[in-house]
OpenMM code with the backbone's topology and positions (N, CA, C; nanometers):
from openmm import Vec3, app, unit

residues = "MET ILE VAL ASP GLU VAL VAL LYS ALA VAL ILE GLY TYR LEU SER SER ARG GLY ARG LEU GLU LEU LEU PRO GLN ILE ALA GLN GLU LEU THR ARG ALA GLY PHE THR GLN VAL ASP PRO ASN LEU ALA THR VAL THR SER ALA VAL VAL LEU SER ALA LYS GLN LYS SER ALA LEU VAL LYS THR LEU ALA LYS VAL PHE LYS HIS PRO ILE ARG LEU LYS GLN ASN LEU ASP PRO ASP LEU ILE GLY GLY LEU ARG LEU THR ILE ALA GLY LYS VAL ILE ASP ALA SER ILE ASN ARG GLN LEU THR ASP LEU LYS GLU VAL LEU ILE TYR ASP".split()
positions = [
    Vec3(3.1197, 2.8860, 8.7374),
    Vec3(3.3220, 2.8818, 8.8181),
    Vec3(3.2984, 2.9913, 8.9283),
    Vec3(3.3479, 2.9549, 9.0261),
    Vec3(3.3241, 3.0156, 9.1620),
    Vec3(3.4337, 3.1609, 9.1137),
    Vec3(3.5354, 3.1591, 9.0334),
    Vec3(3.6123, 3.2733, 9.0324),
    Vec3(3.5166, 3.3873, 8.9294),
    Vec3(3.4300, 3.3428, 8.8376),
    Vec3(3.3538, 3.4443, 8.7685),
    Vec3(3.2809, 3.5528, 8.8832),
    Vec3(3.2278, 3.4399, 8.9894),
    Vec3(3.1292, 3.4942, 9.0673),
    Vec3(3.1976, 3.5937, 9.1544),
    Vec3(3.3100, 3.5679, 9.1928),
    Vec3(3.3904, 3.6538, 9.2829),
    Vec3(3.4172, 3.7899, 9.2059),
    Vec3(3.4599, 3.7623, 9.0812),
    Vec3(3.4829, 3.8736, 8.9852),
    Vec3(3.3362, 3.9604, 8.9770),
    Vec3(3.2095, 3.8836, 8.9435),
    Vec3(3.0867, 3.9969, 8.9159),
    Vec3(3.0483, 4.0548, 9.0491),
    Vec3(3.1064, 3.9872, 9.1628),
    Vec3(3.0572, 4.0313, 9.3353),
    Vec3(3.1342, 4.1627, 9.3525),
    Vec3(3.2605, 4.1729, 9.3183),
    Vec3(3.3717, 4.2595, 9.3237),
    Vec3(3.3219, 4.3913, 9.2163),
    Vec3(3.2809, 4.3476, 9.0941),
    Vec3(3.2727, 4.4409, 9.0197),
    Vec3(3.1221, 4.5545, 9.0449),
    Vec3(3.0274, 4.4434, 9.1132),
    Vec3(2.9042, 4.5109, 9.1472),
    Vec3(2.9133, 4.5548, 9.2655),
    Vec3(3.0235, 4.5155, 9.3803),
    Vec3(3.0673, 4.6160, 9.4856),
    Vec3(3.0797, 4.7374, 9.4333),
    Vec3(3.1861, 4.7354, 9.3850),
    Vec3(3.2520, 4.8742, 9.3240),
    Vec3(3.1494, 4.9568, 9.2612),
    Vec3(3.0820, 4.9058, 9.1883),
    Vec3(2.9943, 4.9904, 9.0821),
    Vec3(2.8664, 5.0628, 9.2079),
    Vec3(2.8041, 4.9703, 9.2784),
    Vec3(2.7189, 5.0339, 9.3889),
    Vec3(2.8012, 5.1374, 9.4665),
    Vec3(2.9143, 5.1060, 9.4993),
    Vec3(2.9684, 5.2409, 9.5535),
    Vec3(3.0117, 5.3575, 9.4622),
    Vec3(2.9989, 5.3486, 9.3501),
    Vec3(3.0447, 5.4424, 9.2304),
    Vec3(3.2111, 5.4445, 9.2354),
    Vec3(3.2987, 5.3393, 9.2733),
    Vec3(3.4538, 5.3203, 9.3084),
    Vec3(3.4821, 5.2348, 9.1538),
    Vec3(3.4271, 5.2134, 9.0299),
    Vec3(3.4841, 5.1514, 8.9291),
    Vec3(3.6028, 5.1801, 8.8960),
    Vec3(3.6152, 5.2931, 8.9073),
    Vec3(3.8024, 5.3571, 8.8690),
    Vec3(3.8908, 5.2679, 8.9697),
    Vec3(3.8570, 5.2225, 9.0612),
    Vec3(3.9373, 5.1273, 9.1715),
    Vec3(3.9913, 4.9964, 9.0779),
    Vec3(3.8995, 4.9836, 8.9895),
    Vec3(3.9471, 4.8178, 8.9489),
    Vec3(4.0672, 4.7845, 8.8852),
    Vec3(4.1423, 4.8954, 8.8407),
    Vec3(4.2633, 4.8540, 8.7846),
    Vec3(4.3785, 4.8480, 8.8993),
    Vec3(4.3648, 4.9178, 9.0130),
    Vec3(4.4418, 4.9224, 9.0905),
    Vec3(4.4316, 4.7745, 9.2116),
    Vec3(4.2896, 4.7440, 9.1957),
    Vec3(4.2759, 4.6279, 9.2780),
    Vec3(4.3205, 4.4949, 9.1763),
    Vec3(4.3116, 4.5025, 9.0535),
    Vec3(4.3544, 4.4165, 8.9836),
    Vec3(4.5173, 4.3809, 8.9721),
    Vec3(4.5562, 4.4976, 8.9697),
    Vec3(4.7216, 4.4948, 8.9828),
    Vec3(4.7343, 4.4571, 9.1416),
    Vec3(4.7110, 4.4557, 9.2292),
    Vec3(4.7291, 4.4149, 9.3751),
    Vec3(4.6863, 4.3033, 9.3531),
    Vec3(4.6052, 4.2251, 9.3373),
    Vec3(4.5544, 4.1002, 9.3698),
    Vec3(4.6761, 4.0217, 9.2519),
    Vec3(4.7185, 4.0928, 9.1588),
    Vec3(4.8071, 4.0191, 9.0625),
    Vec3(4.9542, 3.9994, 9.1734),
    Vec3(4.9928, 4.0910, 9.1793),
    Vec3(5.1017, 4.0838, 9.3247),
    Vec3(5.1091, 3.9801, 9.4255),
    Vec3(4.9612, 4.0276, 9.5035),
    Vec3(4.9644, 3.9125, 9.5959),
    Vec3(4.9871, 3.7668, 9.5739),
    Vec3(4.9048, 3.7578, 9.4404),
    Vec3(4.9046, 3.6002, 9.3804),
    Vec3(5.0296, 3.5777, 9.3457),
    Vec3(5.1325, 3.6210, 9.2901),
    Vec3(5.2409, 3.5914, 9.2767),
    Vec3(5.3232, 3.5528, 9.4156),
    Vec3(5.3051, 3.6272, 9.5276),
    Vec3(5.3410, 3.6111, 9.6151),
    Vec3(5.2777, 3.4983, 9.6880),
    Vec3(5.1676, 3.4807, 9.6957),
    Vec3(5.1035, 3.3529, 9.7485),
    Vec3(5.1385, 3.2401, 9.6741),
    Vec3(5.1225, 3.2562, 9.5661),
    Vec3(5.1872, 3.1227, 9.4819),
    Vec3(5.2938, 3.0545, 9.4769),
    Vec3(5.3914, 3.1180, 9.4474),
    Vec3(5.5452, 3.0894, 9.4492),
    Vec3(5.6434, 3.2176, 9.4513),
    Vec3(5.6411, 3.2516, 9.6288),
    Vec3(5.7225, 3.3778, 9.5978),
    Vec3(5.9068, 3.3417, 9.5858),
    Vec3(5.9423, 3.2135, 9.5489),
    Vec3(6.0625, 3.1876, 9.5280),
    Vec3(6.0492, 3.2151, 9.3392),
    Vec3(5.9616, 3.2038, 9.2907),
    Vec3(5.9890, 3.2277, 9.1513),
    Vec3(6.0169, 3.3431, 9.0659),
    Vec3(6.1542, 3.3354, 9.0133),
    Vec3(6.1533, 3.4747, 8.9350),
    Vec3(6.1670, 3.4424, 8.7819),
    Vec3(6.0995, 3.5019, 8.6967),
    Vec3(6.0808, 3.4755, 8.5723),
    Vec3(6.1760, 3.6025, 8.5069),
    Vec3(6.2354, 3.5526, 8.4262),
    Vec3(6.2927, 3.6519, 8.3485),
    Vec3(6.3045, 3.6601, 8.1924),
    Vec3(6.2883, 3.7624, 8.1429),
    Vec3(6.2572, 3.7567, 7.9920),
    Vec3(6.3807, 3.8108, 7.8941),
    Vec3(6.4422, 3.7358, 7.8237),
    Vec3(6.5634, 3.7871, 7.7371),
    Vec3(6.4843, 3.7680, 7.5922),
    Vec3(6.6029, 3.8317, 7.5268),
    Vec3(6.5711, 3.8003, 7.3607),
    Vec3(6.6156, 3.6677, 7.3046),
    Vec3(6.7553, 3.5982, 7.3889),
    Vec3(6.8334, 3.4776, 7.3664),
    Vec3(6.8519, 3.4290, 7.4983),
    Vec3(6.8420, 3.3026, 7.4561),
    Vec3(6.8641, 3.1977, 7.5741),
    Vec3(6.9700, 3.2262, 7.6703),
    Vec3(6.9692, 3.2435, 7.7722),
    Vec3(7.0707, 3.2367, 7.8999),
    Vec3(7.1481, 3.1077, 7.8939),
    Vec3(7.2738, 3.1562, 7.8956),
    Vec3(7.3646, 3.0350, 7.9325),
    Vec3(7.3563, 2.9783, 8.0783),
    Vec3(7.4056, 2.8775, 8.1246),
    Vec3(7.3831, 2.8107, 8.2549),
    Vec3(7.4513, 2.8970, 8.3544),
    Vec3(7.5866, 2.9536, 8.3410),
    Vec3(7.6806, 3.0272, 8.4191),
    Vec3(7.5840, 3.1834, 8.4231),
    Vec3(7.5047, 3.2268, 8.3082),
    Vec3(7.4381, 3.3514, 8.3425),
    Vec3(7.3166, 3.3237, 8.4348),
    Vec3(7.2707, 3.2307, 8.4211),
    Vec3(7.1363, 3.1675, 8.5182),
    Vec3(7.1971, 3.1673, 8.6143),
    Vec3(7.2820, 3.1070, 8.6411),
    Vec3(7.3310, 3.0805, 8.8206),
    Vec3(7.3698, 3.2181, 8.8441),
    Vec3(7.4274, 3.3302, 8.7938),
    Vec3(7.4699, 3.4110, 8.8497),
    Vec3(7.3411, 3.4885, 8.8829),
    Vec3(7.2731, 3.5162, 8.8033),
    Vec3(7.1138, 3.5729, 8.8086),
    Vec3(7.0632, 3.5052, 8.9192),
    Vec3(7.0423, 3.3634, 8.9730),
    Vec3(6.9609, 3.3187, 9.0804),
    Vec3(7.0656, 3.3541, 9.1936),
    Vec3(7.1883, 3.3387, 9.1872),
    Vec3(7.2508, 3.4197, 9.3224),
    Vec3(7.2562, 3.5216, 9.3572),
    Vec3(7.2392, 3.6269, 9.2516),
    Vec3(7.2016, 3.7777, 9.2655),
    Vec3(7.0537, 3.7829, 9.2964),
    Vec3(6.9798, 3.7260, 9.2870),
    Vec3(6.8351, 3.7253, 9.3156),
    Vec3(6.8486, 3.7078, 9.4747),
    Vec3(6.8485, 3.5843, 9.5113),
    Vec3(6.8833, 3.5381, 9.6507),
    Vec3(6.9107, 3.6029, 9.7627),
    Vec3(7.0499, 3.6872, 9.6938),
    Vec3(7.1013, 3.7881, 9.7736),
    Vec3(7.0352, 3.9145, 9.8175),
    Vec3(6.9568, 3.9366, 9.6813),
    Vec3(6.8480, 4.0919, 9.7384),
    Vec3(6.7790, 4.0321, 9.7930),
    Vec3(6.6830, 3.9412, 9.7552),
    Vec3(6.5435, 3.8601, 9.8202),
    Vec3(6.5222, 3.7876, 9.9428),
    Vec3(6.6636, 3.7481, 9.9837),
    Vec3(6.6912, 3.7204, 10.0743),
    Vec3(6.6329, 3.5655, 10.1256),
    Vec3(6.6404, 3.4771, 10.0049),
    Vec3(6.5319, 3.3950, 10.0148),
    Vec3(6.5808, 3.3205, 9.8768),
    Vec3(6.5750, 3.1921, 9.8933),
    Vec3(6.5966, 3.1211, 9.7825),
    Vec3(6.5369, 3.1362, 9.6276),
    Vec3(6.5916, 3.1319, 9.5343),
    Vec3(6.5081, 3.1759, 9.4136),
    Vec3(6.5437, 3.0761, 9.3050),
    Vec3(6.4087, 3.0119, 9.2259),
    Vec3(6.4150, 2.9592, 9.1491),
    Vec3(6.3503, 3.0398, 8.9688),
    Vec3(6.4166, 2.9811, 8.8958),
    Vec3(6.4436, 3.0755, 8.7728),
    Vec3(6.3433, 2.9940, 8.6473),
    Vec3(6.2724, 3.0994, 8.6025),
    Vec3(6.1838, 3.0430, 8.4718),
    Vec3(6.2102, 3.1564, 8.3844),
    Vec3(6.2790, 3.0972, 8.2333),
    Vec3(6.3234, 3.1859, 8.1371),
    Vec3(6.2264, 3.2119, 8.0373),
    Vec3(6.1908, 3.3169, 7.9739),
    Vec3(6.0924, 3.3127, 7.8689),
    Vec3(6.1571, 3.4066, 7.7758),
    Vec3(6.1544, 3.3409, 7.6313),
    Vec3(6.2119, 3.4373, 7.5554),
    Vec3(6.1133, 3.5278, 7.4881),
    Vec3(6.1535, 3.6492, 7.4886),
    Vec3(6.0575, 3.7784, 7.3711),
    Vec3(6.1659, 3.8360, 7.2306),
    Vec3(6.1373, 3.8016, 7.1467),
    Vec3(6.2650, 3.8429, 7.0198),
    Vec3(6.2267, 3.9668, 7.0301),
    Vec3(6.1133, 4.0654, 7.0445),
    Vec3(6.1083, 4.1740, 7.0227),
    Vec3(6.1635, 4.2332, 7.1558),
    Vec3(6.2290, 4.1943, 7.2294),
    Vec3(6.3161, 4.2863, 7.3511),
    Vec3(6.4430, 4.2875, 7.2803),
    Vec3(6.5222, 4.4169, 7.2557),
    Vec3(6.6356, 4.4614, 7.1819),
    Vec3(6.7581, 4.3835, 7.2540),
    Vec3(6.7223, 4.4052, 7.3938),
    Vec3(6.8539, 4.3745, 7.4387),
    Vec3(6.8477, 4.3941, 7.6042),
    Vec3(6.8973, 4.3339, 7.7167),
    Vec3(6.8773, 4.3544, 7.8169),
    Vec3(6.7813, 4.2300, 7.8343),
    Vec3(6.7306, 4.2463, 8.0244),
    Vec3(6.6571, 4.1227, 8.0988),
    Vec3(6.5382, 4.2115, 8.1535),
    Vec3(6.4163, 4.1840, 8.1457),
    Vec3(6.3216, 4.1911, 8.1930),
    Vec3(6.2841, 4.1216, 8.3382),
    Vec3(6.2841, 4.1319, 8.4844),
    Vec3(6.2588, 4.0605, 8.5920),
    Vec3(6.1353, 4.0415, 8.6405),
    Vec3(6.0773, 3.9618, 8.6690),
    Vec3(5.9431, 3.9417, 8.7639),
    Vec3(5.9509, 3.8654, 8.8343),
    Vec3(5.9481, 3.9017, 8.9684),
    Vec3(5.9454, 3.8185, 9.0919),
    Vec3(5.8569, 3.8861, 9.2270),
    Vec3(5.7612, 3.8097, 9.2640),
    Vec3(5.6892, 3.8619, 9.3700),
    Vec3(5.6175, 3.9735, 9.3360),
    Vec3(5.5540, 3.9386, 9.2463),
    Vec3(5.4458, 4.0669, 9.1620),
    Vec3(5.5610, 4.1887, 9.1525),
    Vec3(5.6799, 4.1832, 9.1425),
    Vec3(5.7567, 4.2967, 9.1338),
    Vec3(5.8133, 4.2778, 8.9823),
    Vec3(5.8303, 4.3934, 8.8920),
    Vec3(5.9061, 4.4074, 8.7676),
    Vec3(6.0331, 4.4774, 8.7578),
    Vec3(6.1509, 4.4273, 8.7283),
    Vec3(6.2497, 4.4843, 8.6965),
    Vec3(6.2785, 4.4886, 8.5625),
    Vec3(6.2679, 4.6201, 8.5103),
    Vec3(6.2927, 4.6140, 8.3447),
    Vec3(6.4371, 4.6901, 8.3205),
    Vec3(6.5316, 4.6051, 8.2801),
    Vec3(6.6470, 4.6499, 8.2504),
    Vec3(6.6901, 4.6259, 8.0946),
    Vec3(6.5645, 4.6422, 8.0316),
    Vec3(6.5755, 4.6169, 7.8967),
    Vec3(6.6098, 4.7463, 7.8204),
    Vec3(6.7004, 4.7682, 7.6831),
    Vec3(6.7384, 4.8600, 7.5938),
    Vec3(6.5610, 4.8917, 7.5909),
    Vec3(6.4756, 4.8165, 7.5575),
    Vec3(6.3497, 4.8655, 7.5166),
    Vec3(6.2705, 4.9915, 7.5985),
    Vec3(6.2938, 4.9299, 7.7339),
    Vec3(6.2668, 5.0323, 7.8493),
    Vec3(6.3244, 5.1700, 7.8553),
    Vec3(6.4546, 5.1560, 7.8054),
    Vec3(6.5828, 5.2514, 7.8243),
    Vec3(6.5370, 5.3424, 7.7001),
    Vec3(6.5046, 5.3046, 7.5948),
    Vec3(6.4724, 5.3872, 7.4671),
    Vec3(6.3363, 5.4457, 7.5037),
    Vec3(6.2216, 5.4040, 7.5708),
    Vec3(6.1094, 5.4536, 7.6009),
    Vec3(6.1399, 5.5498, 7.7405),
    Vec3(6.2106, 5.5239, 7.7683),
    Vec3(6.2300, 5.6621, 7.8996),
    Vec3(6.2985, 5.7581, 7.8258),
    Vec3(6.4276, 5.7442, 7.7214),
    Vec3(6.4709, 5.8401, 7.6811),
    Vec3(6.3945, 5.9033, 7.6063),
    Vec3(6.2771, 5.8838, 7.5085),
    Vec3(6.1741, 5.9236, 7.4634),
    Vec3(6.0867, 6.0135, 7.4849),
    Vec3(6.0465, 5.9587, 7.6533),
    Vec3(5.9794, 6.0526, 7.7353),
    Vec3(6.0499, 6.1870, 7.7834),
    Vec3(6.1917, 6.1542, 7.8383),
    Vec3(6.2548, 6.2579, 7.8674),
    Vec3(6.2662, 6.3521, 7.7554),
    Vec3(6.2774, 6.3150, 7.6299),
    Vec3(6.3336, 6.4070, 7.4829),
    Vec3(6.1764, 6.4735, 7.4676),
    Vec3(6.0914, 6.4199, 7.4983),
    Vec3(5.9270, 6.4572, 7.4753),
    Vec3(5.8702, 6.5547, 7.5698),
    Vec3(5.8859, 6.5132, 7.6984),
    Vec3(5.8148, 6.6118, 7.7757),
    Vec3(5.9449, 6.6547, 7.8714),
    Vec3(6.0453, 6.7303, 7.8550),
    Vec3(6.1267, 6.7498, 7.9314),
    Vec3(6.2161, 6.8867, 7.8246),
] * unit.nanometer
topology = app.Topology()
chain = topology.addChain("A")
for resn in residues:
    res = topology.addResidue(resn, chain)
    for name in ("N", "CA", "C"):
        topology.addAtom(name, app.Element.getBySymbol(name[0]), res)
């Protein structure tokens, strides 16, 4: 498959230059670029419960206003999410979940 060949070529190139440490950053940028190229209007929202039609509509309107283009919304459910939302749009992640807030609080308590 051509994707396998491209991946091997990129890894080979980075290895020959002694720059394999760049691979995670390259993968992240390719993922971001892929989201933008494939469907820049698609936003994925992850929540613990199904959003109501009214909540989805409000979210679509807000995102369209912020990103200045029409938005289509796809919803994923994550029962491990305590509360809040996690949004992915155009390769960007907006994590407004309780899980993220608790992780941030834990880091502050441990490192400050």
